[in-house]
C-alpha positions in Angstrom: 7.9 -29.6 -3.0 9.6 -32.0 -5.4 11.5 -31.2 -8.6 8.3 -31.4 -10.6 6.7 -29.3 -8.6 9.6 -26.7 -8.4 9.9 -26.8 -12.3 6.0 -25.8 -12.7 6.6 -23.1 -10.4 9.7 -21.7 -12.1 7.8 -22.1 -15.4 4.8 -20.3 -14.1 6.8 -17.3 -12.8 8.4 -17.0 -16.3 5.2 -17.1 -18.0 3.9 -14.3 -15.8 6.9 -12.3 -16.3 6.5 -12.6 -20.2 2.7 -11.6 -19.9 3.9 -8.3 -17.9 6.4 -7.7 -20.5 4.0 -8.1 -23.5 1.3 -6.1 -21.5 3.6 -3.2 -21.5 5.1 -3.2 -25.1 7.9 -5.2 -24.5 9.2 -3.6 -21.2 11.3 -5.8 -18.8 9.8 -6.5 -15.6 12.9 -5.9 -14.0 12.4 -2.3 -14.6 9.6 -1.9 -12.4 11.5 -4.2 -9.7 9.7 -7.4 -10.5 5.9 -8.3 -10.6 5.5 -7.8 -7.0 6.7 -6.2 -3.9 8.1 -8.1 -0.7 6.9 -6.4 2.1 9.2 -8.3 4.8 6.8 -10.1 6.9 6.8 -14.0 5.8 3.2 -14.5 6.8 2.1 -11.6 5.0 4.2 -12.2 1.9 3.3 -15.8 1.7 -0.3 -15.1 1.5 -0.2 -12.0 -1.0 0.0 -13.4 -4.7 3.6 -13.6 -6.3 5.1 -13.3 -2.5 4.3 -9.7 -2.0 2.1 -6.5 -3.0 1.6 -6.6 -6.7 2.9 -3.9 -8.8 1.6 -1.6 -11.6 -1.6 -1.7 -10.3 -4.3 0.2 -8.1 -4.4 -0.3 -4.3 -7.0 1.2 -1.9 -6.3 2.0 1.6 -8.9 3.4 4.0 -9.1 3.7 7.9 -11.1 1.5 10.0 -12.6 4.3 11.9 -13.2 7.1 9.1 -12.2 10.4 9.8 -10.3 9.4 13.0 -8.1 7.2 11.1 -6.8 9.6 8.3 -3.3 9.6 10.0 -2.9 5.8 10.3 -3.9 5.2 7.0 -1.7 7.7 5.6 1.1 6.2 7.7 0.6 2.7 6.4 0.8 4.3 2.8 3.9 6.1 3.6 5.4 2.8 5.0 4.4 1.0 1.6 6.1 3.8 -0.5 9.3 3.6 1.6 9.6 0.0 1.2 8.9 0.4 -2.7 11.6 2.9 -2.9 14.3 0.9 -1.2 13.2 -2.1 -3.3 13.9 -0.3 -6.5 16.5 1.5 -5.6 18.3 -1.7 -4.5 17.2 -3.1 -8.2 18.6 0.2 -10.1 22.3 0.2 -11.3 24.6 2.4 -9.0 24.3 6.0 -9.7 21.0 5.6 -11.3 18.3 8.3 -10.5 15.4 7.1 -8.7 11.8 8.2 -10.0 9.7 10.7 -7.7 6.3 9.9 -6.1 3.3 12.0 -7.3 0.9 12.8 -4.4 -2.2 14.5 -5.2 -4.4 16.0 -2.8 -7.2 18.7 -2.3 -5.8 19.3 1.3 -3.0 21.0 2.8 -2.1 19.0 5.9 0.7 16.9 4.2 3.4 17.1 7.1 7.3 16.8 5.6 8.7 15.9 8.7 6.2 13.0 9.3 7.0 11.8 5.9 10.5 11.5 6.9 9.5 9.9 10.2 7.8 7.2 8.0 10.9 6.4 6.0 10.1 8.2 3.2 12.2 11.0 1.7 10.2 14.1 1.1 12.6 15.2 -1.6 11.1 12.5 -3.8 7.6 13.6 -3.6 5.9 15.8 -6.3 2.9 17.4 -4.6 0.0 18.4 -6.7 -2.7 20.2 -5.1 -6.1 19.5 -6.6 -9.5 21.5 -6.4 -11.6 18.2 -5.6 -12.2 14.4 -5.9 -12.6 14.7 -10.0 -9.5 16.9 -10.3 -7.4 14.1 -8.0 -8.8 11.4 -10.4 -7.8 13.2 -13.4 -4.3 14.1 -12.2 -3.8 10.7 -10.9 -4.5 9.0 -14.4 -2.3 11.4 -16.0 0.4 10.7 -14.0 0.0 7.0 -14.1 0.6 7.5 -17.9 4.2 8.7 -17.1 6.9 5.9 -16.8 9.2 8.4 -15.1 7.1 7.9 -11.9 7.7 5.5 -9.4 4.0 5.6 -7.8 1.1 7.7 -7.7 -0.9 8.6 -4.4 -4.3 10.4 -4.5 -6.5 11.4 -1.6 -10.1 11.0 -2.4 -13.2 10.7 -0.2 -14.7 8.1 -2.3 -14.0 6.0 -5.3 -16.6 4.3 -7.3 -16.2 1.3 -9.7 -16.1 3.2 -12.8 -13.2 5.5 -11.6 -11.3 2.6 -9.9 -11.4 0.8 -13.2 -9.8 3.6 -14.9 -7.2 3.8 -12.7 -6.6 0.3 -12.7 -6.1 0.2 -16.5 -3.9 3.4 -16.4 -1.6 1.7 -13.9 -1.3 -1.8 -15.8 -0.7 0.3 -19.1 1.6 2.5 -17.6 3.6 0.3 -15.3 3.2 2.6 -12.4 1.8 1.8 -9.0 -1.3 3.6 -7.8 -2.6 4.2 -4.3 -6.2 5.5 -3.3 -5.9 7.0 -0.1 -9.4 7.5 1.1 -10.1 10.6 3.4 -13.6 10.8 4.6 -15.1 13.6 6.4 -17.8 11.4 7.9 -18.3 7.6 9.0 -18.9 5.3 6.0 -22.1 3.8 6.6 -23.4 0.5 5.2 -21.2 -2.2 3.1 -18.1 -1.0 1.1 -19.0 -0.2 -2.6 -17.3 -2.5 -5.1 -13.9 -2.1 -5.9 -12.0 -2.3 -9.1 -8.7 -2.0 -7.4 -6.4 -5.0 -6.9 -6.0 -4.8 -3.1 -8.4 -3.1 -0.8 -6.9 -2.3 2.6 -8.6 -1.5 6.0 -5.9 0.2 8.6 -6.9 0.6 12.2 -4.7 2.1 15.0 -2.7 0.0 17.5 -1.1 1.0 20.6 2.7 0.9 20.7 3.3 2.1 24.3 5.7 -0.6 26.1 5.9 -0.7 29.8 9.5 0.8 31.1 10.3 1.3 27.2 8.3 4.2 26.0 6.8 4.4 22.7 7.9 1.5 20.0 7.6 1.3 16.1 4.5 2.3 14.3 1.9 -0.2 14.4 -1.4 -1.0 12.4 -4.1 -3.5 12.5 -4.2 -4.3 8.8 -7.2 -6.2 7.1 -7.0 -7.0 3.7 -10.6 -6.7 2.8 -9.9 -7.6 -1.0 -7.1 -8.9 -3.0 -7.4 -10.5 -6.5 -5.6 -13.8 -6.5 -5.7 -14.2 -2.6 -8.2 -14.5 0.2 -8.8 -11.7 2.8 -6.9 -11.7 5.8 -5.9 -9.7 9.2 -2.5 -9.3 10.5 -1.0 -7.2 13.3 1.9 -5.4 11.8 4.7 -2.9 12.7 7.4 -1.3 10.9 10.9 -2.2 11.4 13.4 0.6 11.0 16.5 -2.0 11.1 15.3 -3.9 8.0 13.0 -1.1 6.3 10.1 -3.4 6.0 7.0 -4.9 7.9 6.9 -7.4 10.6 4.4 -9.3 12.7 3.9 -7.5 16.0 4.1 -9.3 18.9 1.2 -8.9 21.7 2.3 -6.7 24.5 3.1 -8.6 27.9 0.4 -6.7 29.9 -2.4 -7.5 27.7 -2.9 -4.1 26.5 -3.5 -5.1 22.9 -6.4 -7.0 23.3 -9.6 -4.6 23.6 -11.4 -5.1 26.9 -14.5 -7.6 26.8 -17.8 -6.0 25.9 -20.1 -6.0 28.7 -24.0 -6.0 28.6 -26.0 -3.4 30.1 -28.1 -4.2 33.1 -31.9 -4.9 32.4 
């Protein structure tokens, strides 16, 4: 890119920062760690708008195989929270207290040791037990109005466009990032419902067993179904403990990553 192109890119970044500040009543974009969260995988970050996952907005995360993928989708969400926590901690002055994460759920299966294994400190979690989806959405919206929170996560079975729009507006107004984590008790049928979220992800499981090396890092088949300002895409991602971020996963040498070919039935 030439000098003129670089200048235009710099001016565009400055304008985006100013718009972010004006929309939040004069707040500084630095207070939210910038406009986006770099995830660590270059191919993914360059695909996303502004070089990473947009902040202060709503993201939807669902499993590729309905109820069988609850743990996979939750693990991906926890990895995003771990990355967000580390990113904002690095941007804060030394000794500053980092805001907690509000997690709203009607279930009782959130496992604290599993949070730590995913790189997220359970001590930063505020857990709210809700009576159902309606209470989850109410608690999420209230939490998004609190600037003292790092993020808000809500476990829901479904999220219609009206509810999603309310959460999106609350996240934008409060400067807090929201994650709607889908927990379905039955497989979804038909096309996905329209979404008001900035991004929508579908996360599938991927093997991490390596011959002679045991179990490797957490892996996901991540499908970006919708993204405001970017096209859909798919990546094979894994969590990198050394960098505290995502990386593109290389196929296993024995070919176990590739699914077996479909065979037609005789007759």
